[in-house]
N, C-alpha and C positions, 0 to 999 in steps of 0.2 A: 212414662206411666212407672207405678210400682208396682212391687212383686216384692211377697216374703219369701225368703227363703229359708226353712226351716230345715235344722237338721241335727239329726241325731247318734251322740255317739256311740262306740262301739264296749261292749259293756268290759271294765274294768283298765279304763285309757286315763282317766284323771289325771296322770303322770305326763302321758303324751301331749294330752291340754295346758298343761303346766308349761311344758317345757316350749311349748309354739305359739301363746300365749301372748309374749312381748310384738312377736313378727305378724301374728295374727292383728292384734290392736291397732300396729303400724301401717296394715295394709286398709283396716276402714276408716281411720283417720287420713288417709289419702282421698279420700272417696269426697273430701268437702261437703259440698251445701247437697249434693247426692245422693246422702246417708238421712236416710229420715229416723230409722231407730235400730239399737242390736243392742244386743246383749243374749246372757247365757240364759238356759234355762235348769233346775234346779230337781236335786233327787230330795229325796224324803227327811236326808239329814243335812239338806242345806247344799251337796256339793255338784259343782256343775257337771251337767250330764248332755249338754245340748249347745245350738246357738237358734237364735234369729236374730233376721238380717232383714229390715227391708229398708230398700234401696230403690234409688229412681233408673231407669233402665230403658235405654230404647226399644227394647222387644226381648222375649223371649230367652233366644241366645247370646242377649250380653248380658244378662243375667246369668244363665249358666257358665258364660265363663269365666264372671265376678266369681262363682261358688267353684269352679275348677283350679282356678288360681290362688283363692284360699288356704293361706300358708296350715292351716288345719286338715283342709284336706289334701294339700300334697302331701301330708304324715301320713297320712292314713287312719285319719282320727274318728270316720265318720263310717257307720255303719249304713245307716241313707240320708238323704237330702231328698227334701219336695219346695218345689219353685212354685207361686202360682200370681198370677197379678191379685193388687188389689188396690180397694178404692177405699181412703179415706172421709167420713162422712163425721165423724162426731172425736172428738168438739168441734164446733164452727172455728176456724182459723183465725 
């Protein structure tokens, strides 16, 4: 099942995000075909301020484990994380 993981950065933590970005990107690349989509959210100035990951996981516990082990989460970057099941409808595959 696909899960949307939406994480919002703590205010003023762009430097923490930038320092941990290479490890975060490597973590995502190791997921292979389980990764449906990923990218940062942006503030009005175009600076990264959060993350959205859509990931194929066996269950909610697996999605939570993924989020917990993300290098960004390990660095204490996130103010909050939400995880929800997601169903792709459009565009047709």
